[in-house]
N, C-alpha and C positions, 0 to 999 in steps of 0.2 A: 484361395488368398488366406493369408495370414491375420491373425488379431493386429489391429494398428495399436502400436505403441505411443506413448505420451513423448513428445520433442523433449530431449534432455535440458533444453533452456527454458522453453516455452513449454511448460506442462500441460497445458490448456488446446495445445494443437495436437490432434491425433496424426500420426505420420504414416505416409503410403509409401511402399517399395523400400529401397534401402536409404531413405532419408533418415530413418532413425540411427542406424548403424553408421552412416557417414557422419551424421552430426556427432553421435557418441565418441567416434573415434578422435573427432577434433577437439572436444571437451577433453579426451583424457590426453592427448599431445599436447595441449596448452598448458593444462595443469601439471604435467610432469616438467615441461618447460619452466615454468614459474616456480615449482618447487624446488628447483637447483637454486635460485637465487633467495627463495621464501619458503624455508622448510616447513616453518609451523603454518602455512596459509593454507585455508579449507573454504573449498565452495568455489564456484565458477570466477575465473579469472576474469581479470578488466578486459583482455585483448579479446577472449570469447565471447563476452557479452556484445562488443565492438562488432566483431563479426556475424554474431547471430542475429543483431539488428539488421544487417545487411542480406543475410540471409533470408530474413522474413520478409523483406521489400521484394525480393525476387519470387517467394511462395506466394506472396499477396498477386501475382501474376496469373495464377493458377485457382479456377474458380473453386476447387474442392477446399483450397488452403483460404482463398477469400471469405467463403461463408463462414470459416471458423473464425477468422479476424473480426469481421463483423459480429458474429454472436460475442465474441470478447467486448468488443466496445460495447455494445448492448448490455453487457452484464455489469460492465464498470461504470457507464452512465447511471444505471440504475441503484448499483452500491452506493454512488456518489450522492446522487439524489436523496435515497434513504438516509445516509449519513448525515446530509446537510437537514432533514427534516428534524432527525432525533437531536442535532445540536441544536438547532432552533429551539425545539421544545425544553430541552436541558437548559439553554441559555435564558429561556422565560420563565423557569421556575427557579434557577439561580439569583436572578434580577429581582424576584419577588421576595426571594429569602434575604438577599442584600438589603431591600429596603427595609423588609421588617426589624431587622437587626439594627439598621442604622437610626429608625424611628424609634426603636425601644431605647437605644443609647442615647440619642439625644435627649429622651424623655428624663433617663434616669442622671444625667447631667445636669438637667434643670432643676432636679430636685435636690440633687449634691450641691449645685452652686446657691441655691435659696436658703440650705440648711445651713452652709458657711456663712452667708449674710446675715442669717438671724442669729449666729452665736456670736459675732463680733459687737 
């Protein structure tokens, strides 16, 4: 058994059998066709992405790939949760900073306004 290679589109999937080579051939074929009309294009073509999502639906029927998909779901959910937690912490810090700035600004405005009244 050879070393499992990462899927050419979904690099978090470890491929079995000929999946890597078949998928890579599809990626290259689509890229070559797309380059004929858009020679400066780089990356995976929109058609390849659409095809790959369909392929992923089929792979999900296999327990080997379904497990990897579930692991990816768990990883993405954890990342989203951690990012939300960081956002909330940063938001609270920023809100406190905004409040401090606004309070100081209001005090300074009051001082300037009173100073102008006393000059007149």
